[in-house]
Backbone bond lengths (Angstrom), bond angles and torsions (degrees), N, CA, C in turn:
res aa  C-N    CA-C-N  psi(-1)  N-CA   C-N-CA  omega(-1)  CA-C   N-CA-C  phi
1 M - - - 1.451 - - 1.535 108.67 -
2 P 1.345 117.55 126.71 1.457 119.54 179.87 1.538 111.49 -62.63
3 Q 1.312 114.39 153.95 1.455 120.34 -178.86 1.529 109.97 -68.63
4 F 1.309 118.05 140.05 1.469 126.98 177.25 1.529 113.27 68.73
5 Q 1.312 119.24 17.93 1.461 120.83 -179.45 1.530 110.71 -68.74
6 L 1.321 118.29 -43.41 1.467 121.70 -179.39 1.526 111.56 -66.09
7 P 1.351 120.41 -47.03 1.466 118.52 178.40 1.534 113.11 -62.96
8 I 1.335 117.16 -36.40 1.468 119.62 179.01 1.522 110.50 -67.43
9 A 1.325 117.34 -43.55 1.463 120.43 179.22 1.521 110.57 -64.35
10 T 1.327 117.25 -39.43 1.464 120.91 179.08 1.532 110.65 -65.45
11 S 1.336 117.37 -42.81 1.461 119.33 -179.66 1.532 111.36 -67.80
12 L 1.333 118.12 -36.26 1.468 120.29 177.37 1.525 111.35 -66.61
13 A 1.323 117.25 -42.76 1.462 120.89 179.52 1.521 111.00 -66.31
14 S 1.339 117.20 -42.95 1.463 119.43 180.00 1.529 110.49 -68.01
15 G 1.330 118.32 -34.57 1.458 120.84 175.82 1.521 111.97 -65.57
16 A 1.327 116.94 -38.13 1.470 120.33 177.51 1.523 111.10 -65.92
17 V 1.326 116.55 -42.23 1.467 120.35 178.85 1.522 110.06 -65.85
18 A 1.333 117.77 -41.87 1.461 120.80 179.21 1.531 110.87 -65.07
19 S 1.320 117.59 -39.37 1.470 120.82 178.14 1.523 111.08 -64.60
20 W 1.325 116.47 -43.00 1.464 119.77 178.47 1.520 110.69 -62.89
21 A 1.350 117.04 -43.81 1.469 120.55 -179.16 1.524 110.37 -63.89
22 L 1.316 117.54 -42.94 1.465 120.96 178.76 1.521 110.72 -63.49
23 F 1.311 117.33 -43.41 1.470 120.97 178.93 1.521 111.28 -64.79
24 H 1.322 116.54 -41.98 1.465 120.77 -174.96 1.522 112.10 -71.50
25 F 1.313 118.31 -40.98 1.458 120.79 -173.26 1.528 113.25 -94.03
26 A 1.307 119.34 -18.21 1.463 120.99 -176.68 1.527 113.39 -99.67
27 R 1.317 118.75 -5.80 1.462 119.46 -178.11 1.527 110.00 -72.90
28 P 1.336 117.02 150.12 1.467 119.61 -179.99 1.529 110.59 -70.42
29 K 1.304 115.01 139.13 1.469 120.07 -179.08 1.532 111.34 -84.77
30 E 1.331 117.02 -29.33 1.454 120.59 179.97 1.520 109.77 -108.38
31 G 1.300 115.86 171.03 1.447 120.18 178.79 1.512 112.85 87.04
32 K 1.309 117.39 19.89 1.450 119.92 178.05 1.524 109.87 -71.96
33 I 1.304 116.18 155.93 1.459 121.45 -179.06 1.526 108.77 -73.20
34 R 1.311 114.73 132.76 1.461 120.26 179.04 1.527 108.62 -126.46
35 L 1.317 116.57 150.35 1.457 121.15 176.86 1.522 109.86 -71.92
36 P 1.320 117.70 147.40 1.463 119.31 178.98 1.522 110.88 -67.51
37 I 1.309 114.55 146.53 1.465 121.44 179.50 1.527 108.20 -89.73
38 H 1.315 117.10 139.13 1.458 122.06 179.51 1.523 109.23 -67.95
39 T 1.331 116.59 128.62 1.457 121.22 178.87 1.521 109.17 -112.33
40 D 1.316 115.03 165.21 1.460 120.66 -179.77 1.526 111.98 -71.30
41 E 1.336 117.60 -19.45 1.461 120.19 -179.68 1.523 111.47 -65.75
42 D 1.329 117.56 -28.80 1.459 121.27 -176.00 1.521 113.42 -87.51
43 E 1.314 118.57 -1.08 1.466 120.04 -175.81 1.517 112.65 -64.10
44 G 1.321 118.61 -39.14 1.451 121.28 -177.26 1.516 113.24 -79.96
45 K 1.311 117.99 -15.08 1.458 121.31 -176.08 1.521 110.15 -91.77
46 D 1.327 115.87 132.05 1.454 121.34 177.76 1.520 108.70 -86.34
47 G 1.314 117.68 122.34 1.446 121.92 -178.04 1.510 113.91 -69.51
48 L 1.325 117.15 -21.02 1.457 120.86 -179.47 1.522 113.13 -95.07
49 D 1.317 116.97 -0.74 1.456 120.77 178.93 1.529 107.96 -84.14
50 V 1.316 116.23 93.93 1.460 120.84 -175.86 1.521 111.88 -113.71
51 T 1.305 117.60 17.68 1.450 121.41 179.97 1.519 109.82 -71.07
52 K 1.310 115.16 132.71 1.466 121.37 179.65 1.523 108.40 -116.03
53 P 1.315 117.52 162.19 1.477 118.64 177.07 1.527 112.71 -61.32
54 E 1.346 117.12 -24.99 1.458 119.50 -179.89 1.525 111.80 -71.10
55 D 1.339 117.40 -15.49 1.458 120.12 -179.64 1.520 112.32 -72.08
56 L 1.300 117.37 -15.16 1.461 121.63 177.70 1.518 108.54 -108.58
57 L 1.296 115.88 135.34 1.460 121.03 -179.84 1.515 108.36 -115.21
58 D 1.316 117.40 114.37 1.470 123.68 -178.90 1.524 111.69 55.62
59 G 1.313 117.38 34.61 1.453 120.93 177.44 1.507 114.56 83.88
60 Y 1.331 118.50 -2.17 1.463 121.64 179.54 1.531 109.35 -112.08
61 P 1.306 117.07 140.59 1.467 118.23 177.70 1.523 111.00 -65.41
62 I 1.303 116.00 149.46 1.459 121.65 178.03 1.527 108.48 -67.25
63 D 1.321 116.58 144.15 1.464 122.63 -179.25 1.532 108.96 -73.48
64 L 1.325 116.81 96.13 1.463 120.87 -176.37 1.527 112.18 -68.15
65 D 1.327 117.24 -39.83 1.466 119.74 -179.33 1.526 111.18 -63.33
66 G 1.310 116.79 -43.77 1.455 120.44 178.39 1.525 111.83 -64.95
67 F 1.327 116.18 -38.58 1.462 120.18 178.72 1.517 110.88 -62.13
68 W 1.338 117.26 -47.79 1.472 119.78 -177.24 1.532 111.62 -70.65
69 K 1.331 117.87 -29.18 1.460 119.94 174.63 1.527 110.32 -65.57
70 R 1.343 116.41 -43.05 1.464 119.63 177.53 1.525 111.13 -64.04
71 V 1.335 117.22 -41.46 1.466 120.73 -179.86 1.520 110.34 -64.15
72 S 1.324 117.65 -44.04 1.464 119.77 -179.08 1.525 110.98 -66.72
73 S 1.327 117.68 -36.75 1.472 118.96 178.47 1.526 110.88 -67.60
74 V 1.321 117.61 -38.50 1.462 120.75 177.24 1.525 110.03 -65.26
75 C 1.323 117.37 -41.41 1.472 120.46 178.87 1.526 110.98 -64.00
76 L 1.325 117.44 -40.33 1.458 120.31 177.37 1.525 111.35 -64.13
77 K 1.328 117.08 -41.41 1.465 120.29 178.21 1.525 111.01 -63.54
78 I 1.316 116.95 -42.51 1.466 120.63 -179.95 1.516 110.88 -64.76
79 S 1.326 116.85 -44.15 1.459 119.08 -179.63 1.536 111.18 -66.48
80 F 1.334 116.85 -36.12 1.463 120.31 177.53 1.519 110.48 -65.91
81 L 1.320 117.58 -43.47 1.464 121.07 179.45 1.524 111.61 -68.00
82 A 1.331 117.26 -33.50 1.468 120.37 -179.73 1.523 110.62 -70.55
83 Q 1.336 118.63 -31.50 1.450 121.52 -179.98 1.525 111.66 -75.29
84 N 1.308 117.44 -26.09 1.466 120.80 -177.05 1.517 113.03 -85.00
85 E 1.300 118.75 -2.61 1.460 120.23 -179.46 1.492 111.97 -79.97
């Protein structure tokens, strides 16, 4: 048995118990995070309506099909380059 193994193990165990006791008894009892309560002010607002003025360019909607084609081609190029390394 190595020298000082029992005192080191005892001090580590007592430190763990002291840390747990300090954490358990010293934590605040109030002020816990709570979910927001639904109010009547939000009834008229659609939560999924996330359109911003920046989504329109010069009064025309952005070309979504072209955007996703470019994104998919970039993803394919990246995955192809990552496999060749």
